[in-house]
C-alpha positions in Angstrom: 45.6 6.7 -56.7 48.4 6.5 -54.2 48.1 4.6 -50.9 48.4 7.9 -49.0 45.6 9.5 -51.0 43.4 6.4 -50.5 44.0 6.6 -46.8 43.0 10.3 -46.7 39.8 9.5 -48.6 39.0 6.6 -46.4 39.4 8.8 -43.3 37.3 11.5 -44.7 34.5 9.0 -45.4 34.8 7.5 -41.9 35.1 10.0 -39.1 35.8 7.2 -36.7 38.8 5.8 -38.6 42.2 5.9 -36.9 44.9 8.0 -38.5 48.1 6.3 -39.5 49.9 7.5 -36.4 46.9 6.6 -34.2 46.9 3.0 -35.5 50.7 2.7 -34.9 50.3 4.1 -31.4 47.3 1.7 -30.6 49.3 -1.3 -31.8 52.3 -0.3 -29.6 50.1 0.3 -26.5 48.5 -3.1 -27.1 51.9 -4.8 -27.2 53.0 -3.1 -23.9 49.8 -4.3 -22.2 50.1 -7.8 -23.6 53.7 -8.1 -22.2 52.5 -6.8 -18.8 49.9 -9.5 -18.8 52.1 -12.4 -20.0 55.5 -11.9 -18.4 56.8 -11.6 -14.9 59.9 -9.3 -15.2 59.9 -7.2 -18.4 62.5 -4.4 -18.9 62.8 -1.6 -21.4 66.1 -1.2 -23.2 66.7 2.6 -23.0 69.6 4.3 -24.7 68.4 7.9 -24.8 68.0 7.6 -28.6 64.9 8.7 -30.4 63.4 5.2 -30.8 63.8 4.3 -27.1 62.4 7.7 -26.2 59.3 7.2 -28.2 59.0 3.7 -26.8 59.1 5.0 -23.2 56.5 7.7 -24.1 54.2 4.9 -25.4 54.8 2.9 -22.2 53.9 5.9 -20.1 50.7 6.3 -22.2 49.8 2.6 -22.0 49.7 2.6 -18.2 48.7 6.1 -17.3 47.8 7.3 -14.7 49.7 4.5 -13.0 53.5 4.2 -13.1 55.2 2.2 -15.8 55.5 -1.3 -14.4 58.9 -1.9 -16.0 62.4 -0.8 -15.2 64.8 0.6 -17.7 68.1 -1.0 -18.8 71.0 0.9 -20.5 74.1 -0.8 -21.8 76.6 1.9 -21.3 79.6 1.6 -23.7 81.5 4.4 -21.9 81.7 6.2 -25.3 78.3 7.7 -25.2 77.5 11.3 -26.2 77.4 13.4 -23.0 74.1 15.1 -24.1 72.4 11.7 -24.3 73.5 10.5 -20.9 72.3 13.8 -19.4 69.0 13.4 -21.1 68.7 9.8 -19.9 69.3 10.8 -16.2 66.9 13.7 -16.5 64.1 11.5 -17.8 64.6 8.8 -15.2 64.4 11.4 -12.5 61.4 13.1 -14.0 59.3 10.0 -14.2 60.7 8.3 -11.0 61.9 5.3 -13.1 64.2 2.5 -12.1 67.4 2.3 -14.2 69.8 -0.6 -14.5 73.1 0.2 -16.1 75.3 -2.5 -17.7 78.8 -1.0 -18.1 81.1 -2.2 -20.9 83.9 -0.4 -19.1 83.4 -2.5 -16.0 83.6 -5.7 -18.0 86.9 -4.4 -19.6 88.3 -3.5 -16.2 87.4 -7.0 -14.9 89.1 -8.7 -17.8 85.8 -10.1 -19.1 86.0 -8.1 -22.3 89.0 -6.9 -24.4 89.2 -3.5 -26.0 89.0 -3.7 -29.8 91.9 -2.4 -31.9 89.6 0.0 -33.7 88.3 1.5 -30.4 84.7 0.9 -31.1 82.7 -0.7 -28.2 79.4 -1.2 -30.0 80.1 -4.9 -30.7 81.1 -5.3 -27.0 77.6 -4.6 -25.7 76.3 -8.1 -26.2 78.1 -9.7 -23.1 77.0 -7.0 -20.6 73.5 -7.1 -22.1 73.1 -10.8 -21.7 74.7 -10.7 -18.2 72.2 -8.0 -17.1 69.3 -10.0 -18.5 70.4 -13.1 -16.6 71.2 -11.2 -13.4 67.9 -9.3 -13.4 66.0 -12.4 -14.4 64.2 -10.4 -17.2 62.0 -12.6 -19.3 60.9 -9.9 -21.8 63.1 -7.1 -23.1 61.6 -4.2 -25.1 63.8 -2.8 -27.9 63.2 0.1 -30.2 64.2 -1.8 -33.4 62.2 -1.1 -36.5 61.9 -3.3 -39.7 62.8 -0.4 -42.0 66.2 0.1 -40.4 68.2 -2.9 -41.6 67.5 -6.2 -43.4 68.3 -8.4 -40.4 65.8 -6.4 -38.3 63.2 -6.8 -41.1 63.2 -10.5 -40.3 62.2 -10.0 -36.7 58.7 -10.7 -35.4 57.3 -8.4 -32.7 57.9 -11.1 -30.1 61.3 -12.6 -30.9 62.4 -15.7 -28.9 66.0 -15.9 -27.6 67.5 -19.2 -26.4 69.2 -19.8 -23.1 72.4 -18.2 -24.6 70.5 -15.1 -25.7 71.0 -16.1 -29.4 68.5 -15.5 -32.1 67.5 -18.2 -34.6 65.4 -16.9 -37.6 64.1 -20.5 -38.1 62.4 -20.3 -34.7 60.3 -17.3 -35.6 56.6 -17.7 -34.7 53.6 -16.6 -36.8 51.8 -13.5 -35.5 48.4 -13.6 -37.1 45.6 -11.1 -36.1 48.0 -9.4 -33.6 48.2 -12.5 -31.5 51.6 -12.8 -29.9 53.1 -16.0 -28.5 55.3 -15.3 -25.4 55.8 -18.9 -24.4 59.5 -19.6 -23.5 61.4 -22.2 -21.5 63.4 -21.5 -18.3 66.5 -19.6 -19.2 65.1 -18.3 -22.5 63.6 -14.8 -22.9 61.7 -12.8 -25.5 62.8 -9.6 -27.2 59.8 -7.4 -27.9 59.7 -4.7 -30.6 56.7 -2.3 -30.3 58.0 -0.1 -33.1 58.5 -2.9 -35.6 56.0 -1.5 -38.1 57.1 2.2 -37.8 59.4 4.0 -40.2 61.9 6.7 -39.3 59.4 9.2 -40.8 56.6 7.8 -38.6 58.8 8.2 -35.5 59.6 11.9 -36.3 56.0 12.7 -37.1 54.9 11.1 -33.9 57.6 13.1 -32.0 56.2 16.3 -33.6 52.6 15.4 -32.8 53.3 14.5 -29.2 55.8 17.3 -28.6 58.4 14.8 -27.3 61.7 16.3 -26.1 64.9 14.8 -27.7 68.6 15.3 -27.0 69.7 18.4 -29.0 72.2 16.4 -31.1 69.3 15.3 -33.2 69.0 18.9 -34.5 71.5 20.9 -36.4 74.4 22.3 -34.3 78.0 23.1 -34.8 80.4 20.4 -33.8 84.1 19.4 -34.1 84.2 16.3 -36.4 86.6 14.5 -38.6 86.1 12.4 -41.8 86.4 8.6 -41.7 85.0 6.0 -44.1 82.6 8.6 -45.5 81.2 9.7 -42.2 81.7 12.6 -39.8 82.8 11.2 -36.4 83.2 13.0 -33.1 86.7 13.1 -31.6 87.0 11.3 -28.3 88.9 9.1 -26.0 88.0 6.1 -28.1 90.8 6.7 -30.5 89.8 9.3 -33.0 91.1 11.1 -34.9 94.1 9.3 -36.3 97.1 10.9 -38.0 96.0 12.6 -41.2 92.3 13.0 -40.0 91.8 16.7 -39.7 89.2 18.0 -37.3 86.7 20.5 -38.7 83.9 22.5 -37.2 80.8 21.8 -39.2 77.0 22.2 -39.0 75.7 18.7 -38.4 73.1 16.6 -36.7 72.7 13.0 -35.8 70.0 10.7 -37.2 70.7 7.9 -34.8 72.6 7.7 -31.5 75.1 5.0 -30.4 78.7 4.6 -29.5 80.6 7.7 -30.6 83.2 5.6 -32.3 80.8 4.3 -34.9 78.0 6.8 -35.1 78.4 9.4 -37.8 76.8 12.8 -38.1 75.3 14.2 -41.3 75.7 17.6 -42.8 72.4 19.4 -42.0 70.9 22.8 -41.3 67.7 21.2 -40.0 67.3 23.0 -36.7 63.6 22.4 -36.1 61.5 19.3 -36.1 59.6 20.5 -39.3 62.9 20.8 -41.1 64.1 17.4 -39.9 60.9 15.8 -41.1 61.3 17.4 -44.5 64.9 16.2 -44.6 63.9 12.6 -43.7 61.1 12.5 -46.2 63.6 13.4 -49.0 66.2 10.8 -47.9 66.7 7.5 -49.7 69.0 6.0 -47.0 67.9 4.7 -43.6 69.6 6.2 -40.6 71.7 3.1 -39.9 72.7 2.8 -43.5 73.9 6.4 -43.6 75.5 6.8 -40.2 76.4 3.5 -38.5 79.9 2.2 -39.2 79.3 -1.0 -37.3 76.7 -2.1 -39.9 79.2 -1.8 -42.7 81.7 -4.4 -41.4 80.1 -7.0 -43.6 76.9 -7.6 -45.5 75.6 -9.7 -42.6 77.1 -7.6 -39.8 73.8 -7.0 -37.9 72.5 -10.5 -38.4 75.8 -12.0 -37.1 75.5 -9.9 -34.0 71.9 -10.7 -33.5 72.7 -14.4 -33.6 75.1 -13.8 -30.7 72.6 -12.0 -28.6 72.8 -8.4 -29.7 69.6 -6.4 -30.3 
């Protein structure tokens, strides 16, 4: 008997049992409320990607009918997809949210960061992020990371302590037994909080379907001018693509994850509806980061190295 079959039988025998998505939702809502009770200045990291959108939806549920007691923080690389920025601004206005923007371009203009030769700005987000956390005196920062995305993220606890330099040390991970979370931290330290830790990509999409959550349209199949690099379809832009010999094609694609345009690849897809996307994800054997994020392919430990420096 499969786990899924056993779960269905258990639910049929117990009409009061929570469904799989209900249990995940309840856990995330509990985490949001725990943070609200333990910390003074939490903030939600919001990129306009599907995971941060689901995270915001859960926060709205956790405190309804009151307003979300946290502001949003977006680290803007300057190479974002226009559709995602438009979505971000629309959601902020719709829910009367407070938005802080940490601009990578501003740090480059001020000489505090230097443009990389490959044009990608994703690794440059760490310094503006840590600066925004220090300036805003944020003591808890919500992120949409999930354990199924990447092996370094699989090591994270739900409450993940960062030192006074924003760095992550796997050896300082705290036990989290019986959904008890330890938010204790010294002055200058802060805690990263991951309400979606136990979700999978499929869980996220099934929840989006159930809750009728709107997403940027680039998550669904659409025609786009792209070029091939390192096995991925990238979007042309001011960041430096395409190079000589990289031909631009118009293809039917969609995005499984959203980030800096220079390192976020599209996948060939005709999944234009959420039902079709769910069927596609269910059949996939690659995580969205493994399939479409060039920044995670720099080395075997690329993500863990960045996390140790303060990245999410």
